[in-house]
C-alpha positions as CSV (number, residue, x, y, z in Angstrom):
1,M,-13.0,-8.2,11.2
2,T,-9.3,-8.1,11.2
3,R,-7.6,-6.2,13.7
4,S,-4.0,-4.9,14.7
5,V,-2.2,-7.0,17.2
6,G,-0.3,-5.0,19.6
7,R,3.3,-4.7,20.5
8,P,5.3,-2.6,22.8
9,A,5.7,0.8,21.4
10,D,9.8,1.6,19.8
11,R,11.2,4.8,21.3
12,T,12.6,6.3,18.1
13,L,11.5,9.0,16.1
14,C,9.5,7.4,13.7
15,G,8.0,4.1,13.2
16,P,5.1,1.3,14.4
17,G,4.0,2.5,17.7
18,V,5.6,5.4,17.8
19,A,4.0,8.2,19.7
20,R,3.1,11.5,17.0
21,P,5.9,14.1,16.9
22,T,6.4,16.6,19.6
23,P,7.4,20.3,19.4
24,G,11.2,20.3,19.2
25,L,11.7,16.8,18.1
26,F,13.4,18.1,14.8
27,R,16.3,19.4,15.1
28,A,17.9,22.2,13.0
29,R,21.0,23.4,12.1
30,A,22.6,26.7,10.1
31,P,23.4,25.5,6.6
32,A,27.1,25.3,5.5
33,R,29.0,28.1,4.2
34,K,29.5,27.8,0.5
35,P,33.3,27.4,-0.5
36,G,35.2,30.8,-1.0
37,T,33.0,33.3,1.2
38,A,34.0,35.3,3.2
39,R,33.6,35.1,7.1
40,W,33.9,38.4,8.9
41,R,36.4,37.9,11.9
42,R,36.8,40.2,15.1
43,G,39.6,42.9,14.8
44,Y,39.3,43.3,11.1
45,T,38.8,46.6,9.8
46,W,38.2,48.3,6.6
47,P,40.1,49.8,4.4
48,P,43.3,47.8,5.4
49,A,46.1,49.7,6.9
50,G,48.2,51.3,4.0
51,A,45.8,51.7,1.6
52,T,45.4,55.0,-0.1
53,P,42.7,57.2,1.6
54,P,39.4,58.1,-0.5
55,P,40.2,62.0,-2.7
56,D,38.7,65.1,-0.7
57,P,35.3,65.7,-2.1
58,K,35.4,69.3,-2.3
59,E,38.6,68.9,-4.9
60,T,37.1,66.4,-6.8
61,P,33.5,66.9,-8.0
62,V,33.4,64.5,-10.3
63,I,34.3,61.9,-8.4
64,R,31.6,62.2,-6.6
65,T,29.4,61.9,-9.3
66,T,31.0,58.7,-10.2
67,A,31.0,57.5,-6.7
68,S,27.4,58.0,-6.6
69,L,26.8,56.0,-10.0
70,A,28.8,53.2,-8.5
71,L,26.9,53.0,-5.2
72,A,23.6,52.9,-7.1
73,A,25.0,49.9,-9.1
74,L,25.8,47.9,-5.8
75,F,22.2,48.8,-4.8
76,L,21.3,47.2,-7.8
77,L,23.2,44.2,-7.8
78,A,22.6,43.8,-4.2
79,A,18.8,43.9,-4.5
80,P,18.1,40.4,-5.8
81,A,19.5,39.3,-2.3
82,A,17.0,40.9,-0.4
83,F,14.4,38.7,-2.4
84,A,16.1,35.3,-2.5
85,K,14.5,32.0,-2.3
86,D,14.3,30.4,1.0
87,D,15.5,27.2,1.4
88,F,13.8,24.4,3.1
89,P,16.3,21.5,3.6
90,L,15.0,18.1,5.0
91,E,17.6,15.2,5.8
92,L,16.8,11.8,6.6
93,R,19.1,8.7,8.1
94,V,17.5,5.2,8.4
95,K,19.0,3.2,10.8
96,N,18.4,-0.4,12.0
97,V,17.7,-1.1,15.8
98,E,21.3,-1.5,16.5
99,G,21.7,1.9,15.2
100,E,23.9,1.1,11.8
101,P,22.9,3.1,8.4
102,V,20.4,1.6,6.2
103,E,21.6,1.7,2.3
104,G,19.0,1.1,-0.3
105,A,15.8,2.0,1.7
106,L,13.2,3.6,-0.3
107,V,12.1,7.0,0.7
108,E,9.1,8.7,-0.1
109,L,7.8,12.0,0.8
110,A,4.5,13.8,0.0
111,A,2.4,16.8,1.0
112,T,-0.9,16.1,2.5
113,S,-2.6,19.6,1.3
114,G,-1.9,22.7,-0.9
115,A,-0.2,22.5,-4.0
116,A,1.0,19.1,-4.8
117,F,4.3,17.9,-3.6
118,A,5.9,14.3,-4.0
119,V,9.5,13.1,-3.9
120,N,11.1,9.6,-3.4
121,G,14.3,7.9,-3.7
122,R,16.9,5.3,-2.0
123,T,18.9,6.0,1.4
124,D,22.6,6.3,0.3
125,R,25.7,4.2,2.3
126,K,25.7,6.2,5.0
127,G,21.7,5.3,5.1
128,R,21.0,9.3,4.3
129,F,18.0,10.9,2.0
130,E,18.1,14.5,1.4
131,A,15.4,16.5,0.1
132,E,14.2,20.0,-1.0
133,L,10.6,20.7,0.5
134,P,8.7,23.8,-0.9
135,D,8.0,25.0,3.1
136,F,8.2,23.9,6.4
137,S,4.4,25.1,6.9
138,R,3.0,21.8,6.2
139,S,2.8,18.2,6.9
140,Y,4.3,15.5,4.9
141,R,3.4,11.5,4.6
142,L,6.8,9.9,5.2
143,Q,6.7,6.2,4.2
144,V,10.2,3.9,4.3
145,T,10.4,0.7,3.0
146,M,13.2,-2.2,2.9
147,E,12.9,-5.9,2.1
148,G,13.2,-7.7,5.2
149,F,12.3,-4.8,7.4
150,S,8.6,-3.5,8.7
151,T,7.5,-0.5,6.9
152,V,7.4,2.5,8.4
153,E,4.9,5.3,7.9
154,Q,5.0,8.9,9.5
155,L,3.2,12.0,9.6
156,L,5.6,14.8,9.5
157,E,4.0,17.7,11.3
158,L,6.6,20.1,10.6
159,A,3.9,23.2,10.8
160,A,4.0,22.5,14.8
161,Q,7.8,22.5,15.2
162,N,7.9,26.6,14.4
163,L,11.3,25.9,11.9
164,K,12.9,28.5,10.3
165,P,13.5,28.3,6.6
166,N,17.5,27.9,5.2
167,R,18.4,25.8,8.4
168,T,18.1,21.6,7.4
169,V,15.7,19.6,9.6
170,D,17.2,16.2,10.6
171,V,14.5,13.2,10.8
172,E,15.6,9.6,12.4
173,V,13.8,6.4,11.1
174,V,14.4,3.0,12.6
175,L,13.5,0.0,10.8
176,R,12.9,-3.3,12.5
177,V,13.3,-6.7,11.4
178,R,10.0,-7.7,9.8
179,T,7.9,-9.9,11.9
180,A,4.7,-11.9,11.2
181,V,2.6,-9.4,13.1
182,D,3.9,-6.8,11.0
183,A,2.6,-8.5,7.7
184,Y,-0.7,-9.1,9.8
185,N,-0.9,-5.6,10.5
186,E,-0.2,-4.5,7.5
187,G,-2.8,-6.6,5.9
188,A,-5.3,-5.0,8.5
189,R,-4.7,-1.8,7.6
190,A,-5.3,-2.5,3.6
191,L,-8.6,-4.5,4.4
192,Q,-9.4,-0.9,6.4
193,K,-9.0,0.6,3.3
194,R,-11.1,-1.7,0.9
195,D,-8.2,-3.4,-0.9
196,L,-8.8,-7.0,-0.3
197,T,-6.0,-8.0,-2.9
198,N,-3.3,-6.6,-0.9
199,G,-4.7,-7.3,2.6
200,L,-5.3,-11.0,1.9
201,A,-2.0,-11.4,0.5
202,R,-0.4,-10.1,3.6
203,I,-2.0,-12.2,6.1
204,E,-1.3,-15.1,3.9
205,E,2.3,-14.1,4.3
206,A,1.7,-14.0,7.9
207,V,0.6,-17.4,8.3
208,R,3.9,-18.4,6.1
209,M,5.9,-16.6,8.3
210,K,4.3,-18.0,11.3
211,P,2.7,-20.9,10.8
212,D,0.8,-21.5,14.3
213,F,-0.7,-17.4,13.9
214,L,-4.1,-18.8,14.7
215,E,-5.8,-14.8,14.6
216,A,-4.4,-14.8,11.4
217,W,-5.6,-18.2,10.2
218,R,-9.0,-16.9,11.8
219,A,-8.8,-13.7,9.2
220,L,-8.0,-15.8,6.3
221,A,-10.9,-18.1,6.4
222,Q,-13.3,-14.8,6.7
223,L,-11.2,-13.2,3.8
224,Y,-11.3,-16.4,1.6
225,I,-15.3,-16.8,1.7
226,A,-15.6,-12.9,0.5
227,A,-13.0,-13.9,-2.2
228,E,-15.4,-16.8,-3.2
229,R,-12.5,-19.7,-2.3
230,P,-14.4,-21.8,-0.3
231,A,-12.1,-24.5,-0.2
232,D,-9.6,-22.3,1.1
233,A,-11.9,-21.1,3.8
234,L,-12.4,-24.1,5.1
235,A,-9.0,-25.0,5.1
236,A,-8.1,-22.2,7.2
237,T,-11.5,-22.7,9.6
238,E,-9.8,-26.6,10.2
239,R,-6.5,-24.9,10.7
240,S,-7.9,-22.5,13.2
241,A,-9.5,-25.3,14.8
242,A,-6.4,-27.5,15.1
243,L,-4.6,-24.3,16.8
244,G,-7.6,-24.2,19.2
245,G,-9.9,-22.0,18.3
246,T,-13.6,-23.1,18.8
247,D,-15.8,-19.7,19.0
248,A,-19.1,-19.3,16.9
249,I,-17.3,-17.1,14.5
250,L,-15.4,-19.7,13.4
251,L,-18.4,-22.3,13.3
252,R,-20.2,-19.5,11.1
253,D,-17.0,-19.2,8.6
254,R,-17.0,-23.4,8.4
255,Y,-21.0,-23.3,7.5
256,D,-20.5,-20.7,5.2
257,A,-17.6,-22.7,3.4
258,L,-19.5,-26.1,3.7
259,V,-22.8,-24.3,2.1
260,A,-20.3,-22.8,-1.1
261,L,-19.2,-26.2,-1.6
262,G,-22.5,-27.9,-1.7
263,R,-21.9,-30.6,0.9
264,V,-25.2,-29.4,2.6
265,E,-25.2,-32.4,5.2
266,E,-22.0,-31.2,6.8
267,A,-23.4,-27.7,6.9
268,E,-26.4,-28.7,8.7
269,A,-24.6,-30.4,11.1
270,S,-22.0,-27.6,11.6
271,L,-25.1,-25.4,11.8
272,E,-26.6,-27.4,14.9
273,T,-23.4,-27.3,16.7
274,L,-23.3,-23.8,16.0
275,A,-27.1,-23.0,17.2
276,A,-26.5,-24.8,20.3
277,Q,-23.4,-22.8,21.1
278,D,-24.0,-19.0,20.0
279,R,-27.4,-17.1,20.7
280,A,-26.5,-14.3,18.5
281,P,-28.4,-12.7,15.9
282,E,-26.4,-13.5,13.3
283,T,-26.9,-16.9,14.1
284,A,-30.8,-16.4,13.8
285,R,-30.3,-15.2,10.4
286,L,-28.2,-17.9,9.3
287,L,-30.9,-20.2,10.8
288,F,-33.3,-18.6,8.5
289,N,-31.7,-18.8,5.5
290,S,-31.0,-22.4,5.8
291,G,-34.5,-22.9,6.5
292,A,-35.3,-20.4,3.6
293,A,-33.2,-22.7,1.5
294,A,-35.1,-26.1,3.0
295,W,-38.5,-24.3,2.1
296,N,-37.7,-23.7,-1.3
297,S,-36.1,-27.6,-1.6
298,R,-39.9,-28.8,-0.6
299,N,-38.2,-29.5,2.9
300,A,-41.1,-28.5,4.9
301,E,-39.9,-30.3,7.8
302,L,-36.3,-29.1,8.0
303,A,-37.8,-25.4,7.3
304,R,-40.4,-25.3,10.1
305,R,-37.3,-26.4,12.5
306,R,-34.8,-24.1,11.3
307,F,-37.1,-21.2,11.1
308,D,-38.3,-22.2,15.2
309,Q,-34.7,-22.5,16.1
310,A,-34.2,-18.3,14.3
311,L,-37.3,-17.4,16.4
312,A,-36.1,-19.2,19.9
313,I,-32.7,-16.9,19.6
314,D,-34.3,-13.3,17.7
315,P,-38.0,-13.6,18.2
316,T,-38.0,-10.1,16.3
317,L,-37.3,-12.1,12.9
318,H,-40.0,-11.2,11.4
319,Q,-39.5,-12.9,8.1
320,A,-38.8,-16.0,10.0
321,H,-43.2,-15.6,11.3
322,S,-43.8,-14.9,7.6
323,G,-41.8,-18.4,6.7
324,L,-43.8,-20.1,9.5
325,A,-47.0,-18.4,7.9
326,E,-46.4,-19.9,4.5
327,I,-45.7,-23.4,5.9
328,H,-49.1,-23.3,7.4
329,I,-50.9,-22.0,4.4
330,A,-49.4,-24.9,2.3
331,E,-50.4,-27.5,5.2
332,S,-53.8,-25.9,4.8
333,Q,-53.7,-26.9,0.9
334,A,-53.3,-30.6,1.5
335,A,-55.5,-30.8,4.7
336,D,-57.6,-34.1,4.7
337,N,-61.1,-32.0,6.2
338,D,-61.9,-28.4,6.2
339,E,-61.3,-28.3,10.1
340,A,-57.8,-29.3,10.0
341,R,-57.3,-26.5,7.0
342,K,-59.1,-23.8,8.7
343,R,-56.8,-24.7,12.0
344,M,-53.5,-24.1,9.5
345,L,-55.3,-20.6,8.0
346,A,-55.5,-19.6,11.7
347,E,-52.0,-20.5,12.7
348,A,-51.3,-18.5,9.3
349,V,-53.2,-15.5,10.4
350,A,-51.3,-15.6,13.9
351,D,-47.9,-15.8,12.1
352,L,-48.7,-12.7,9.8
353,D,-49.6,-10.8,12.7
354,R,-46.7,-11.1,14.7
355,T,-45.0,-9.8,11.6
356,L,-46.9,-7.2,11.4
357,A,-46.3,-6.2,14.9
358,I,-42.5,-6.1,14.2
359,V,-42.6,-4.3,10.7
360,P,-46.1,-2.7,10.7
361,R,-45.8,-1.4,7.1
362,N,-45.2,-4.6,5.7
363,F,-47.7,-4.5,2.9
364,K,-47.1,-7.5,1.7
365,A,-47.8,-9.4,4.7
366,W,-51.0,-7.4,4.4
367,E,-51.9,-8.4,1.6
368,R,-51.0,-12.1,2.3
369,K,-53.2,-11.6,5.6
370,I,-56.2,-10.4,3.4
371,E,-55.7,-13.4,0.8
372,V,-55.6,-15.9,4.3
373,L,-58.9,-14.3,5.8
374,R,-60.5,-14.4,2.7
375,A,-59.8,-18.1,2.3
376,L,-61.5,-18.8,5.6
377,G,-64.5,-17.3,4.4
378,D,-64.2,-14.1,7.0
379,T,-65.1,-11.9,4.3
380,A,-65.6,-8.7,6.7
381,A,-62.2,-9.1,8.4
382,A,-60.7,-9.3,5.0
383,E,-62.6,-5.8,4.4
384,A,-61.5,-4.1,7.8
385,E,-57.7,-5.4,6.7
386,E,-58.1,-3.6,3.2
387,K,-59.4,-0.4,5.1
388,K,-56.1,-0.5,7.4
389,L,-54.0,-1.3,4.7
390,A,-55.5,1.7,2.3
391,A,-54.9,4.1,4.9
392,L,-51.2,3.0,5.7
393,K,-50.5,3.3,2.2
394,A,-52.2,7.0,2.0
395,G,-49.5,7.8,4.7
396,G,-52.1,7.4,8.0
């Protein structure tokens, strides 16, 4: 499996390798005053000097009613302000590592929960992008992409910042020049999401940017096998070997590629090298598969060798024990005399007993053992085994 290649963390608000935002990381500022709106100043009095004072209410009762109506009207006009919709503005500023604004960067922002919300656009010549959010109580997934730069993905956890409505949230993103490691890591993330097409494309991009990128070539070998491109997989293993790769995974990939290409002799030679160097269960399974293919091709000698090699690495590989049993049964049928025939059948029973010791509920192995016992003429033993099998099938 591919893994991300690490690099030192950037000390920027957003970007690869950056820690999650902490409270206080965002800055809020008061909204700008709209043109034409008044601001109260110290020393300002009402009514202005020289204005005519209001009439005495005792002398003008009618005016009191009018004033009362006017006051009611003022309340009616002012009432909507008490229920005015709050604003949740966000301003994003995108820069490069030199601190210069990046124009034309694609910004995508989407809520991670609650009612669906998504917005996107490009930064202006000052590297700015503005958006109106539905609230500050949720988290938003931010992605910033720009050709020639590494992609930035960041979770903006605004709820943790205790932000107030009607104040702009400032977010700063620093883009780094895209490198082969960035392409490789993007490919690894795509593969973790089971996106083989995009993952393969990104890792191919990584080796184009850095032709001696051993880790990427090793990953490509496995990806090409998964994509059923064995010729490319073989070329990737050869490139990896030229760069110093000699581990068992590389040898297994080479073997798989050669098998898929039908280059049997080269594949078997590669498997011999692998068996001598690696004792992992995966190698044992490859040896068993090679033995099964040889047995199906009526090459009993190679099949026996591969099954024995597999069991030398993993004695619990019950399929290999069963495979040896089939070889002994076939040899018993070709035996020249009864003694040799019975000896081969007895070997087959022993092989099947080893299988059943590992997987006691392997009913096919039980049935095969009963057949072999009857071929040996041991009816009593065969009947005893039949009773055991019946008890197992009954749940005993």
